[in-house]
N, CA, C and O atoms as a Tripos MOL2 file, in Angstrom:
@<TRIPOS>MOLECULE
protein
  300   299    75     0     0
PROTEIN
NO_CHARGES

@<TRIPOS>ATOM
      1 N         -40.5490   67.1140   67.5080 N.3       1 MET1
      2 CA        -40.9230   67.9780   66.7050 C.3       1 MET1
      3 C         -42.2110   67.2470   66.2560 C.2       1 MET1
      4 O         -42.4700   66.0470   66.3480 O.2       1 MET1
      5 N         -43.1780   68.5530   65.6000 N.am      2 ASP2
      6 CA        -44.1770   68.5900   64.9520 C.3       2 ASP2
      7 C         -42.7780   69.1450   63.2100 C.2       2 ASP2
      8 O         -41.9170   69.9610   62.8810 O.2       2 ASP2
      9 N         -43.4360   68.0930   62.7920 N.am      3 PHE3
     10 CA        -43.0890   68.8260   61.5430 C.3       3 PHE3
     11 C         -44.8770   68.2760   60.6540 C.2       3 PHE3
     12 O         -45.9250   67.7040   60.9530 O.2       3 PHE3
     13 N         -44.1640   68.9900   59.3780 N.am      4 ASP4
     14 CA        -45.6220   68.8870   58.5430 C.3       4 ASP4
     15 C         -45.6550   68.1810   56.9580 C.2       4 ASP4
     16 O         -46.5360   68.0420   56.1100 O.2       4 ASP4
     17 N         -44.0410   67.7780   57.0550 N.am      5 ARG5
     18 CA        -43.9850   66.6500   55.8930 C.3       5 ARG5
     19 C         -42.6210   65.8990   56.1830 C.2       5 ARG5
     20 O         -41.9200   66.1170   57.1720 O.2       5 ARG5
     21 N         -42.3190   64.9040   55.0950 N.am      6 GLU6
     22 CA        -40.9760   63.7510   55.6380 C.3       6 GLU6
     23 C         -40.5440   63.7130   54.1750 C.2       6 GLU6
     24 O         -41.3620   63.7510   53.2560 O.2       6 GLU6
     25 N         -39.4480   63.6490   54.0290 N.am      7 LEU7
     26 CA        -39.2330   63.3770   53.0570 C.3       7 LEU7
     27 C         -38.0820   62.5320   53.5590 C.2       7 LEU7
     28 O         -37.2170   63.0720   54.2490 O.2       7 LEU7
     29 N         -37.9800   60.7620   53.1530 N.am      8 ASP8
     30 CA        -36.8650   60.0380   53.2350 C.3       8 ASP8
     31 C         -35.4810   59.6120   52.2000 C.2       8 ASP8
     32 O         -35.4030   58.5710   51.5480 O.2       8 ASP8
     33 N         -34.5190   60.6330   52.2490 N.am      9 VAL9
     34 CA        -33.6120   60.3150   51.0270 C.3       9 VAL9
     35 C         -32.3970   59.4310   51.4150 C.2       9 VAL9
     36 O         -31.2220   59.6690   51.1350 O.2       9 VAL9
     37 N         -32.9750   58.1640   52.2400 N.am     10 LYS10
     38 CA        -31.9800   56.6150   52.5530 C.3      10 LYS10
     39 C         -31.0900   56.0740   51.4800 C.2      10 LYS10
     40 O         -31.6780   55.2530   50.7770 O.2      10 LYS10
     41 N         -30.6010   56.1610   51.3500 N.am     11 GLY11
     42 CA        -29.0390   55.1740   50.6590 C.3      11 GLY11
     43 C         -28.7500   56.1450   49.1240 C.2      11 GLY11
     44 O         -28.1060   55.8380   48.1210 O.2      11 GLY11
     45 N         -29.4560   57.2970   49.4270 N.am     12 LEU12
     46 CA        -29.3120   58.7150   48.3870 C.3      12 LEU12
     47 C         -27.8290   59.2260   48.9670 C.2      12 LEU12
     48 O         -27.7120   59.3550   50.1860 O.2      12 LEU12
     49 N         -26.7280   59.5070   48.1130 N.am     13 ASN13
     50 CA        -25.4160   60.3290   48.3240 C.3      13 ASN13
     51 C         -25.3450   61.5030   47.8980 C.2      13 ASN13
     52 O         -25.9470   61.6860   46.8390 O.2      13 ASN13
     53 N         -25.0770   61.9540   48.1240 N.am     14 CYS14
     54 CA        -24.6060   63.8830   47.5530 C.3      14 CYS14
     55 C         -24.4690   63.5080   45.9590 C.2      14 CYS14
     56 O         -24.1770   62.4180   45.4650 O.2      14 CYS14
     57 N         -24.8400   65.0280   45.1640 N.am     15 PRO15
     58 CA        -26.0390   65.8500   45.8140 C.3      15 PRO15
     59 C         -27.8340   65.1140   45.9280 C.2      15 PRO15
     60 O         -28.3660   65.2770   47.0260 O.2      15 PRO15
     61 N         -28.1350   64.8450   45.5410 N.am     16 LEU16
     62 CA        -29.6510   63.9130   45.6810 C.3      16 LEU16
     63 C         -30.4950   64.2420   46.8490 C.2      16 LEU16
     64 O         -31.6330   64.7100   46.8140 O.2      16 LEU16
     65 N         -29.6130   63.8600   48.1500 N.am     17 PRO17
     66 CA        -30.6570   64.3160   48.9750 C.3      17 PRO17
     67 C         -30.6470   65.8160   49.0290 C.2      17 PRO17
     68 O         -31.7060   66.3680   48.7290 O.2      17 PRO17
     69 N         -30.1320   66.1910   49.1970 N.am     18 ILE18
     70 CA        -30.6380   68.7900   49.1010 C.3      18 ILE18
     71 C         -31.3280   68.3970   48.3540 C.2      18 ILE18
     72 O         -32.3770   67.9250   48.7930 O.2      18 ILE18
     73 N         -31.0080   68.3830   46.2260 N.am     19 LEU19
     74 CA        -31.8840   68.2520   45.6590 C.3      19 LEU19
     75 C         -33.1770   67.9870   45.6180 C.2      19 LEU19
     76 O         -34.0200   68.6280   44.9900 O.2      19 LEU19
     77 N         -33.4060   66.7410   46.4940 N.am     20 ARG20
     78 CA        -34.9590   66.2700   46.4930 C.3      20 ARG20
     79 C         -35.3810   67.3110   47.8190 C.2      20 ARG20
     80 O         -36.3730   68.0400   47.8190 O.2      20 ARG20
     81 N         -34.6100   67.2210   48.6850 N.am     21 THR21
     82 CA        -35.2680   68.7980   49.6470 C.3      21 THR21
     83 C         -35.8040   69.8040   49.2960 C.2      21 THR21
     84 O         -36.8180   70.3970   49.6640 O.2      21 THR21
     85 N         -34.5190   70.0980   48.0070 N.am     22 LYS22
     86 CA        -35.2940   71.9150   47.9660 C.3      22 LYS22
     87 C         -35.9860   71.5650   46.5360 C.2      22 LYS22
     88 O         -35.7570   72.6180   45.9410 O.2      22 LYS22
     89 N         -36.5390   70.9190   45.8110 N.am     23 LYS23
     90 CA        -37.8080   70.1260   45.7920 C.3      23 LYS23
     91 C         -39.2590   70.3310   46.7490 C.2      23 LYS23
     92 O         -40.3460   70.8410   46.4800 O.2      23 LYS23
     93 N         -38.7900   69.7700   47.8050 N.am     24 THR24
     94 CA        -39.9140   69.1640   48.1860 C.3      24 THR24
     95 C         -40.6330   70.9830   49.1360 C.2      24 THR24
     96 O         -41.7930   71.3710   49.2690 O.2      24 THR24
     97 N         -39.4600   71.5570   49.5330 N.am     25 LEU25
     98 CA        -39.4540   72.5900   50.3450 C.3      25 LEU25
     99 C         -40.4280   73.2910   49.3520 C.2      25 LEU25
    100 O         -41.6060   73.5150   49.6300 O.2      25 LEU25
    101 N         -39.8680   73.6010   48.2340 N.am     26 ALA26
    102 CA        -40.3350   74.2720   47.2320 C.3      26 ALA26
    103 C         -41.9290   74.4350   46.8750 C.2      26 ALA26
    104 O         -42.5280   75.2830   46.2130 O.2      26 ALA26
    105 N         -42.4790   72.9710   47.7710 N.am     27 GLU27
    106 CA        -43.8330   72.4580   47.2860 C.3      27 GLU27
    107 C         -44.8160   72.6800   48.6930 C.2      27 GLU27
    108 O         -45.8600   72.0430   48.8390 O.2      27 GLU27
    109 N         -44.3780   73.5570   49.5730 N.am     28 MET28
    110 CA        -44.3370   73.8940   50.9480 C.3      28 MET28
    111 C         -44.9730   75.7380   50.9030 C.2      28 MET28
    112 O         -44.7470   76.7650   50.2630 O.2      28 MET28
    113 N         -45.9830   75.2030   52.1840 N.am     29 THR29
    114 CA        -45.2850   76.6350   52.0930 C.3      29 THR29
    115 C         -44.7510   77.3010   53.3400 C.2      29 THR29
    116 O         -44.5470   76.5870   54.3220 O.2      29 THR29
    117 N         -44.4390   78.9450   53.4150 N.am     30 SER30
    118 CA        -43.5030   79.7580   54.3510 C.3      30 SER30
    119 C         -43.6810   78.7890   56.1810 C.2      30 SER30
    120 O         -44.3170   77.8150   56.5830 O.2      30 SER30
    121 N         -43.0400   79.4460   56.5840 N.am     31 GLY31
    122 CA        -43.3540   79.0780   57.9650 C.3      31 GLY31
    123 C         -43.4590   76.5450   58.2720 C.2      31 GLY31
    124 O         -43.4270   75.9780   59.3640 O.2      31 GLY31
    125 N         -43.5520   75.9640   57.0950 N.am     32 GLN32
    126 CA        -43.6920   74.6050   57.6120 C.3      32 GLN32
    127 C         -42.5100   73.6850   57.6180 C.2      32 GLN32
    128 O         -41.9130   73.5650   56.5480 O.2      32 GLN32
    129 N         -42.1250   73.0890   58.5480 N.am     33 VAL33
    130 CA        -41.4300   72.4000   58.9580 C.3      33 VAL33
    131 C         -40.8600   70.6470   57.8050 C.2      33 VAL33
    132 O         -41.7360   69.7860   57.8790 O.2      33 VAL33
    133 N         -40.0630   70.3740   57.2330 N.am     34 LEU34
    134 CA        -39.7860   69.3070   56.2340 C.3      34 LEU34
    135 C         -38.6050   68.3470   57.6410 C.2      34 LEU34
    136 O         -37.5260   68.4890   58.2170 O.2      34 LEU34
    137 N         -39.8440   67.3490   57.5620 N.am     35 LYS35
    138 CA        -38.1860   65.9530   58.2450 C.3      35 LYS35
    139 C         -37.9700   65.1410   57.0460 C.2      35 LYS35
    140 O         -38.5770   64.5980   56.1230 O.2      35 LYS35
    141 N         -36.3440   65.4080   57.7130 N.am     36 VAL36
    142 CA        -35.6460   64.6670   55.6060 C.3      36 VAL36
    143 C         -34.9310   63.8750   56.7410 C.2      36 VAL36
    144 O         -34.0960   64.5160   57.3800 O.2      36 VAL36
    145 N         -35.2120   62.1050   57.2060 N.am     37 MET37
    146 CA        -34.0950   61.3210   56.9050 C.3      37 MET37
    147 C         -33.3220   60.6300   55.9430 C.2      37 MET37
    148 O         -33.6780   59.8670   55.0440 O.2      37 MET37
    149 N         -31.8720   61.1440   56.3880 N.am     38 ALA38
    150 CA        -30.4770   60.5370   55.5360 C.3      38 ALA38
    151 C         -29.5790   59.9310   55.7920 C.2      38 ALA38
    152 O         -28.9010   60.4510   56.6780 O.2      38 ALA38
    153 N         -29.0720   58.6470   55.2720 N.am     39 THR39
    154 CA        -28.4880   58.3150   55.2390 C.3      39 THR39
    155 C         -26.3720   58.6500   55.3940 C.2      39 THR39
    156 O         -25.6170   58.2930   56.2980 O.2      39 THR39
    157 N         -26.0750   59.3940   54.1770 N.am     40 ASP40
    158 CA        -25.1240   59.7910   53.6470 C.3      40 ASP40
    159 C         -24.3220   61.1560   54.7810 C.2      40 ASP40
    160 O         -24.3580   62.3570   55.0470 O.2      40 ASP40
    161 N         -23.7700   60.0920   55.0570 N.am     41 PRO41
    162 CA        -22.7080   61.2010   56.2430 C.3      41 PRO41
    163 C         -22.2330   62.3420   56.1830 C.2      41 PRO41
    164 O         -21.6700   62.8980   57.1260 O.2      41 PRO41
    165 N         -22.4530   62.9550   54.7530 N.am     42 GLY42
    166 CA        -22.0350   64.1970   54.0340 C.3      42 GLY42
    167 C         -22.7830   64.5870   54.6480 C.2      42 GLY42
    168 O         -22.3510   65.2600   55.5840 O.2      42 GLY42
    169 N         -23.9080   64.4800   54.5750 N.am     43 SER43
    170 CA        -25.3900   66.2050   54.4100 C.3      43 SER43
    171 C         -25.9500   67.1390   56.2120 C.2      43 SER43
    172 O         -26.4790   68.1960   56.5560 O.2      43 SER43
    173 N         -25.3230   65.7400   56.9290 N.am     44 VAL44
    174 CA        -24.5550   66.8810   58.0450 C.3      44 VAL44
    175 C         -23.7480   68.4410   57.7870 C.2      44 VAL44
    176 O         -23.8770   69.5430   58.3180 O.2      44 VAL44
    177 N         -22.9030   67.9220   56.7350 N.am     45 LYS45
    178 CA        -22.5440   69.6310   56.8090 C.3      45 LYS45
    179 C         -23.3410   70.2490   55.1780 C.2      45 LYS45
    180 O         -23.7880   71.3930   55.1080 O.2      45 LYS45
    181 N         -23.3700   69.6970   54.5100 N.am     46 ASP46
    182 CA        -24.7050   69.5840   52.9860 C.3      46 ASP46
    183 C         -25.7100   70.7650   53.9450 C.2      46 ASP46
    184 O         -25.6610   71.9730   54.1780 O.2      46 ASP46
    185 N         -26.4680   69.7880   54.2540 N.am     47 PHE47
    186 CA        -27.3740   70.6440   55.0310 C.3      47 PHE47
    187 C         -27.3970   71.5440   55.6080 C.2      47 PHE47
    188 O         -28.3390   72.2890   55.3400 O.2      47 PHE47
    189 N         -26.3950   72.0230   56.7370 N.am     48 GLN48
    190 CA        -25.5900   73.4150   57.0860 C.3      48 GLN48
    191 C         -26.1110   74.4810   56.0660 C.2      48 GLN48
    192 O         -26.9870   75.3340   55.9220 O.2      48 GLN48
    193 N         -24.6710   73.7150   55.2380 N.am     49 ALA49
    194 CA        -24.7450   75.0500   53.8300 C.3      49 ALA49
    195 C         -26.4250   75.3640   53.3330 C.2      49 ALA49
    196 O         -27.0760   76.4080   53.3580 O.2      49 ALA49
    197 N         -26.8220   73.8000   52.8280 N.am     50 PHE50
    198 CA        -27.2580   74.7350   52.7170 C.3      50 PHE50
    199 C         -28.7500   75.6130   53.2420 C.2      50 PHE50
    200 O         -29.3220   76.5210   52.6400 O.2      50 PHE50
    201 N         -28.9490   75.2670   53.9600 N.am     51 ALA51
    202 CA        -29.1610   75.7770   54.8700 C.3      51 ALA51
    203 C         -29.5150   77.7810   54.9540 C.2      51 ALA51
    204 O         -30.4920   78.5220   54.8470 O.2      51 ALA51
    205 N         -27.8710   77.9220   55.2320 N.am     52 ARG52
    206 CA        -27.0350   79.4310   54.9900 C.3      52 ARG52
    207 C         -27.2140   79.9500   53.9690 C.2      52 ARG52
    208 O         -26.9450   81.1280   53.7330 O.2      52 ARG52
    209 N         -27.9840   78.6930   52.7390 N.am     53 GLN53
    210 CA        -27.1740   79.5320   51.4240 C.3      53 GLN53
    211 C         -28.8330   79.7380   50.6060 C.2      53 GLN53
    212 O         -28.7700   80.4910   49.6340 O.2      53 GLN53
    213 N         -30.3930   79.1020   50.9290 N.am     54 THR54
    214 CA        -30.8760   79.9250   50.7620 C.3      54 THR54
    215 C         -31.9360   80.2770   51.7160 C.2      54 THR54
    216 O         -33.1090   80.4180   51.3710 O.2      54 THR54
    217 N         -31.4170   80.4510   53.1870 N.am     55 GLY55
    218 CA        -32.7520   81.0100   53.9700 C.3      55 GLY55
    219 C         -33.1850   80.6040   54.7020 C.2      55 GLY55
    220 O         -33.5820   81.2850   55.6480 O.2      55 GLY55
    221 N         -33.3550   79.1270   54.6450 N.am     56 ASN56
    222 CA        -33.8630   78.0500   55.7740 C.3      56 ASN56
    223 C         -33.5970   77.6840   56.9550 C.2      56 ASN56
    224 O         -32.5790   77.6340   57.6450 O.2      56 ASN56
    225 N         -35.0890   77.3400   57.1330 N.am     57 GLU57
    226 CA        -34.3760   76.9690   59.4030 C.3      57 GLU57
    227 C         -33.7000   75.7470   59.3500 C.2      57 GLU57
    228 O         -34.2410   74.7200   58.9420 O.2      57 GLU57
    229 N         -32.1280   75.8260   59.8840 N.am     58 LEU58
    230 CA        -32.7000   74.2520   60.2510 C.3      58 LEU58
    231 C         -32.7250   73.8180   61.4960 C.2      58 LEU58
    232 O         -31.6040   73.9290   61.9930 O.2      58 LEU58
    233 N         -33.3650   73.4530   62.0940 N.am     59 LEU59
    234 CA        -34.6960   73.9170   63.1450 C.3      59 LEU59
    235 C         -33.5250   72.4210   64.6740 C.2      59 LEU59
    236 O         -33.5430   72.3850   65.9050 O.2      59 LEU59
    237 N         -32.7970   71.5830   63.6740 N.am     60 ALA60
    238 CA        -32.3730   70.5540   64.9360 C.3      60 ALA60
    239 C         -31.8410   69.4920   63.7210 C.2      60 ALA60
    240 O         -32.0930   69.4640   62.5160 O.2      60 ALA60
    241 N         -31.0090   68.6510   64.5640 N.am     61 TYR61
    242 CA        -30.8880   67.2240   63.4530 C.3      61 TYR61
    243 C         -30.2060   66.5640   64.7630 C.2      61 TYR61
    244 O         -29.8180   66.9840   65.8530 O.2      61 TYR61
    245 N         -30.2710   64.9890   63.9280 N.am     62 GLU62
    246 CA        -29.0740   64.1290   64.5620 C.3      62 GLU62
    247 C         -29.4000   62.9400   64.3670 C.2      62 GLU62
    248 O         -30.3120   62.4860   63.6750 O.2      62 GLU62
    249 N         -28.4010   62.2700   65.1830 N.am     63 GLU63
    250 CA        -28.1540   61.2120   64.0780 C.3      63 GLU63
    251 C         -28.9800   59.3130   64.9130 C.2      63 GLU63
    252 O         -27.9360   58.7210   65.1870 O.2      63 GLU63
    253 N         -29.5910   58.8150   65.1280 N.am     64 LYS64
    254 CA        -30.0550   57.5170   65.4660 C.3      64 LYS64
    255 C         -29.5390   56.3700   64.5380 C.2      64 LYS64
    256 O         -29.8100   56.7470   63.3980 O.2      64 LYS64
    257 N         -29.0240   55.3460   64.4890 N.am     65 ASP65
    258 CA        -28.3630   54.4780   63.9400 C.3      65 ASP65
    259 C         -27.5350   54.4120   62.5190 C.2      65 ASP65
    260 O         -27.7690   53.7620   61.5000 O.2      65 ASP65
    261 N         -26.9010   54.9640   62.7110 N.am     66 LYS66
    262 CA        -26.3030   55.6780   60.9990 C.3      66 LYS66
    263 C         -27.5260   57.1910   60.1810 C.2      66 LYS66
    264 O         -27.2940   58.0170   59.2980 O.2      66 LYS66
    265 N         -28.7730   56.9200   61.0390 N.am     67 VAL67
    266 CA        -29.1460   57.9500   60.2880 C.3      67 VAL67
    267 C         -29.8390   58.8010   60.4360 C.2      67 VAL67
    268 O         -30.9210   58.6060   60.9900 O.2      67 VAL67
    269 N         -29.4740   60.0220   60.0040 N.am     68 PHE68
    270 CA        -29.6560   61.5060   60.1550 C.3      68 PHE68
    271 C         -31.1600   62.1660   60.1140 C.2      68 PHE68
    272 O         -31.8200   61.4880   59.3260 O.2      68 PHE68
    273 N         -31.5330   62.6650   60.3710 N.am     69 GLU69
    274 CA        -33.0400   63.0770   60.3350 C.3      69 GLU69
    275 C         -32.4180   64.3070   61.0050 C.2      69 GLU69
    276 O         -31.5150   64.3790   61.8380 O.2      69 GLU69
    277 N         -33.4550   65.6380   60.1630 N.am     70 TYR70
    278 CA        -33.2130   66.2760   59.5510 C.3      70 TYR70
    279 C         -34.0440   67.8970   60.0390 C.2      70 TYR70
    280 O         -34.9270   67.6970   59.2050 O.2      70 TYR70
    281 N         -34.3300   68.8250   60.4670 N.am     71 LEU71
    282 CA        -36.3860   69.5150   60.7330 C.3      71 LEU71
    283 C         -36.1460   70.4050   60.2920 C.2      71 LEU71
    284 O         -35.3550   70.8010   61.1490 O.2      71 LEU71
    285 N         -36.1710   71.4760   59.2790 N.am     72 ILE72
    286 CA        -36.2960   72.3610   58.5330 C.3      72 ILE72
    287 C         -37.4560   73.2400   57.8130 C.2      72 ILE72
    288 O         -38.4250   72.9500   57.1110 O.2      72 ILE72
    289 N         -37.0680   74.0980   58.1680 N.am     73 LYS73
    290 CA        -38.5690   74.6740   58.5710 C.3      73 LYS73
    291 C         -38.1320   76.0560   57.2210 C.2      73 LYS73
    292 O         -37.2340   76.8970   57.2770 O.2      73 LYS73
    293 N         -39.0670   75.8420   56.2250 N.am     74 ARG74
    294 CA        -38.8600   76.3280   54.4850 C.3      74 ARG74
    295 C         -39.5490   78.7370   55.0270 C.2      74 ARG74
    296 O         -40.5910   79.3660   55.2100 O.2      74 ARG74
    297 N         -38.2890   78.9440   55.0100 N.am     75 LYS75
    298 CA        -39.1920   80.7960   54.9110 C.3      75 LYS75
    299 C         -39.5970   81.5340   54.2310 C.2      75 LYS75
    300 O         -40.0720   82.5820   54.6700 O.2      75 LYS75
@<TRIPOS>BOND
     1     1     2 1
     2     2     3 1
     3     3     4 2
     4     3     5 am
     5     5     6 1
     6     6     7 1
     7     7     8 2
     8     7     9 am
     9     9    10 1
    10    10    11 1
    11    11    12 2
    12    11    13 am
    13    13    14 1
    14    14    15 1
    15    15    16 2
    16    15    17 am
    17    17    18 1
    18    18    19 1
    19    19    20 2
    20    19    21 am
    21    21    22 1
    22    22    23 1
    23    23    24 2
    24    23    25 am
    25    25    26 1
    26    26    27 1
    27    27    28 2
    28    27    29 am
    29    29    30 1
    30    30    31 1
    31    31    32 2
    32    31    33 am
    33    33    34 1
    34    34    35 1
    35    35    36 2
    36    35    37 am
    37    37    38 1
    38    38    39 1
    39    39    40 2
    40    39    41 am
    41    41    42 1
    42    42    43 1
    43    43    44 2
    44    43    45 am
    45    45    46 1
    46    46    47 1
    47    47    48 2
    48    47    49 am
    49    49    50 1
    50    50    51 1
    51    51    52 2
    52    51    53 am
    53    53    54 1
    54    54    55 1
    55    55    56 2
    56    55    57 am
    57    57    58 1
    58    58    59 1
    59    59    60 2
    60    59    61 am
    61    61    62 1
    62    62    63 1
    63    63    64 2
    64    63    65 am
    65    65    66 1
    66    66    67 1
    67    67    68 2
    68    67    69 am
    69    69    70 1
    70    70    71 1
    71    71    72 2
    72    71    73 am
    73    73    74 1
    74    74    75 1
    75    75    76 2
    76    75    77 am
    77    77    78 1
    78    78    79 1
    79    79    80 2
    80    79    81 am
    81    81    82 1
    82    82    83 1
    83    83    84 2
    84    83    85 am
    85    85    86 1
    86    86    87 1
    87    87    88 2
    88    87    89 am
    89    89    90 1
    90    90    91 1
    91    91    92 2
    92    91    93 am
    93    93    94 1
    94    94    95 1
    95    95    96 2
    96    95    97 am
    97    97    98 1
    98    98    99 1
    99    99   100 2
   100    99   101 am
   101   101   102 1
   102   102   103 1
   103   103   104 2
   104   103   105 am
   105   105   106 1
   106   106   107 1
   107   107   108 2
   108   107   109 am
   109   109   110 1
   110   110   111 1
   111   111   112 2
   112   111   113 am
   113   113   114 1
   114   114   115 1
   115   115   116 2
   116   115   117 am
   117   117   118 1
   118   118   119 1
   119   119   120 2
   120   119   121 am
   121   121   122 1
   122   122   123 1
   123   123   124 2
   124   123   125 am
   125   125   126 1
   126   126   127 1
   127   127   128 2
   128   127   129 am
   129   129   130 1
   130   130   131 1
   131   131   132 2
   132   131   133 am
   133   133   134 1
   134   134   135 1
   135   135   136 2
   136   135   137 am
   137   137   138 1
   138   138   139 1
   139   139   140 2
   140   139   141 am
   141   141   142 1
   142   142   143 1
   143   143   144 2
   144   143   145 am
   145   145   146 1
   146   146   147 1
   147   147   148 2
   148   147   149 am
   149   149   150 1
   150   150   151 1
   151   151   152 2
   152   151   153 am
   153   153   154 1
   154   154   155 1
   155   155   156 2
   156   155   157 am
   157   157   158 1
   158   158   159 1
   159   159   160 2
   160   159   161 am
   161   161   162 1
   162   162   163 1
   163   163   164 2
   164   163   165 am
   165   165   166 1
   166   166   167 1
   167   167   168 2
   168   167   169 am
   169   169   170 1
   170   170   171 1
   171   171   172 2
   172   171   173 am
   173   173   174 1
   174   174   175 1
   175   175   176 2
   176   175   177 am
   177   177   178 1
   178   178   179 1
   179   179   180 2
   180   179   181 am
   181   181   182 1
   182   182   183 1
   183   183   184 2
   184   183   185 am
   185   185   186 1
   186   186   187 1
   187   187   188 2
   188   187   189 am
   189   189   190 1
   190   190   191 1
   191   191   192 2
   192   191   193 am
   193   193   194 1
   194   194   195 1
   195   195   196 2
   196   195   197 am
   197   197   198 1
   198   198   199 1
   199   199   200 2
   200   199   201 am
   201   201   202 1
   202   202   203 1
   203   203   204 2
   204   203   205 am
   205   205   206 1
   206   206   207 1
   207   207   208 2
   208   207   209 am
   209   209   210 1
   210   210   211 1
   211   211   212 2
   212   211   213 am
   213   213   214 1
   214   214   215 1
   215   215   216 2
   216   215   217 am
   217   217   218 1
   218   218   219 1
   219   219   220 2
   220   219   221 am
   221   221   222 1
   222   222   223 1
   223   223   224 2
   224   223   225 am
   225   225   226 1
   226   226   227 1
   227   227   228 2
   228   227   229 am
   229   229   230 1
   230   230   231 1
   231   231   232 2
   232   231   233 am
   233   233   234 1
   234   234   235 1
   235   235   236 2
   236   235   237 am
   237   237   238 1
   238   238   239 1
   239   239   240 2
   240   239   241 am
   241   241   242 1
   242   242   243 1
   243   243   244 2
   244   243   245 am
   245   245   246 1
   246   246   247 1
   247   247   248 2
   248   247   249 am
   249   249   250 1
   250   250   251 1
   251   251   252 2
   252   251   253 am
   253   253   254 1
   254   254   255 1
   255   255   256 2
   256   255   257 am
   257   257   258 1
   258   258   259 1
   259   259   260 2
   260   259   261 am
   261   261   262 1
   262   262   263 1
   263   263   264 2
   264   263   265 am
   265   265   266 1
   266   266   267 1
   267   267   268 2
   268   267   269 am
   269   269   270 1
   270   270   271 1
   271   271   272 2
   272   271   273 am
   273   273   274 1
   274   274   275 1
   275   275   276 2
   276   275   277 am
   277   277   278 1
   278   278   279 1
   279   279   280 2
   280   279   281 am
   281   281   282 1
   282   282   283 1
   283   283   284 2
   284   283   285 am
   285   285   286 1
   286   286   287 1
   287   287   288 2
   288   287   289 am
   289   289   290 1
   290   290   291 1
   291   291   292 2
   292   291   293 am
   293   293   294 1
   294   294   295 1
   295   295   296 2
   296   295   297 am
   297   297   298 1
   298   298   299 1
   299   299   300 2
@<TRIPOS>SUBSTRUCTURE
     1 MET1         2 RESIDUE 1 A MET
     2 ASP2         6 RESIDUE 1 A ASP
     3 PHE3        10 RESIDUE 1 A PHE
     4 ASP4        14 RESIDUE 1 A ASP
     5 ARG5        18 RESIDUE 1 A ARG
     6 GLU6        22 RESIDUE 1 A GLU
     7 LEU7        26 RESIDUE 1 A LEU
     8 ASP8        30 RESIDUE 1 A ASP
     9 VAL9        34 RESIDUE 1 A VAL
    10 LYS10       38 RESIDUE 1 A LYS
    11 GLY11       42 RESIDUE 1 A GLY
    12 LEU12       46 RESIDUE 1 A LEU
    13 ASN13       50 RESIDUE 1 A ASN
    14 CYS14       54 RESIDUE 1 A CYS
    15 PRO15       58 RESIDUE 1 A PRO
    16 LEU16       62 RESIDUE 1 A LEU
    17 PRO17       66 RESIDUE 1 A PRO
    18 ILE18       70 RESIDUE 1 A ILE
    19 LEU19       74 RESIDUE 1 A LEU
    20 ARG20       78 RESIDUE 1 A ARG
    21 THR21       82 RESIDUE 1 A THR
    22 LYS22       86 RESIDUE 1 A LYS
    23 LYS23       90 RESIDUE 1 A LYS
    24 THR24       94 RESIDUE 1 A THR
    25 LEU25       98 RESIDUE 1 A LEU
    26 ALA26      102 RESIDUE 1 A ALA
    27 GLU27      106 RESIDUE 1 A GLU
    28 MET28      110 RESIDUE 1 A MET
    29 THR29      114 RESIDUE 1 A THR
    30 SER30      118 RESIDUE 1 A SER
    31 GLY31      122 RESIDUE 1 A GLY
    32 GLN32      126 RESIDUE 1 A GLN
    33 VAL33      130 RESIDUE 1 A VAL
    34 LEU34      134 RESIDUE 1 A LEU
    35 LYS35      138 RESIDUE 1 A LYS
    36 VAL36      142 RESIDUE 1 A VAL
    37 MET37      146 RESIDUE 1 A MET
    38 ALA38      150 RESIDUE 1 A ALA
    39 THR39      154 RESIDUE 1 A THR
    40 ASP40      158 RESIDUE 1 A ASP
    41 PRO41      162 RESIDUE 1 A PRO
    42 GLY42      166 RESIDUE 1 A GLY
    43 SER43      170 RESIDUE 1 A SER
    44 VAL44      174 RESIDUE 1 A VAL
    45 LYS45      178 RESIDUE 1 A LYS
    46 ASP46      182 RESIDUE 1 A ASP
    47 PHE47      186 RESIDUE 1 A PHE
    48 GLN48      190 RESIDUE 1 A GLN
    49 ALA49      194 RESIDUE 1 A ALA
    50 PHE50      198 RESIDUE 1 A PHE
    51 ALA51      202 RESIDUE 1 A ALA
    52 ARG52      206 RESIDUE 1 A ARG
    53 GLN53      210 RESIDUE 1 A GLN
    54 THR54      214 RESIDUE 1 A THR
    55 GLY55      218 RESIDUE 1 A GLY
    56 ASN56      222 RESIDUE 1 A ASN
    57 GLU57      226 RESIDUE 1 A GLU
    58 LEU58      230 RESIDUE 1 A LEU
    59 LEU59      234 RESIDUE 1 A LEU
    60 ALA60      238 RESIDUE 1 A ALA
    61 TYR61      242 RESIDUE 1 A TYR
    62 GLU62      246 RESIDUE 1 A GLU
    63 GLU63      250 RESIDUE 1 A GLU
    64 LYS64      254 RESIDUE 1 A LYS
    65 ASP65      258 RESIDUE 1 A ASP
    66 LYS66      262 RESIDUE 1 A LYS
    67 VAL67      266 RESIDUE 1 A VAL
    68 PHE68      270 RESIDUE 1 A PHE
    69 GLU69      274 RESIDUE 1 A GLU
    70 TYR70      278 RESIDUE 1 A TYR
    71 LEU71      282 RESIDUE 1 A LEU
    72 ILE72      286 RESIDUE 1 A ILE
    73 LYS73      290 RESIDUE 1 A LYS
    74 ARG74      294 RESIDUE 1 A ARG
    75 LYS75      298 RESIDUE 1 A LYS
């Protein structure tokens, strides 16, 4: 899937991946897609909750070699 920006938060633990994602999304325009790469296993639940609470859409996520990749569409 296509994305407009990419954010690498590998090696960071909660809450830093969410905080950096929130900051990056604030710099983007509505409808743009952000790809986030994280290694924190707890980030799956964190990003699901983040999407519900902020209204941004979690389009997809998957794990590849202990790296979690998320695609988030800005509201």
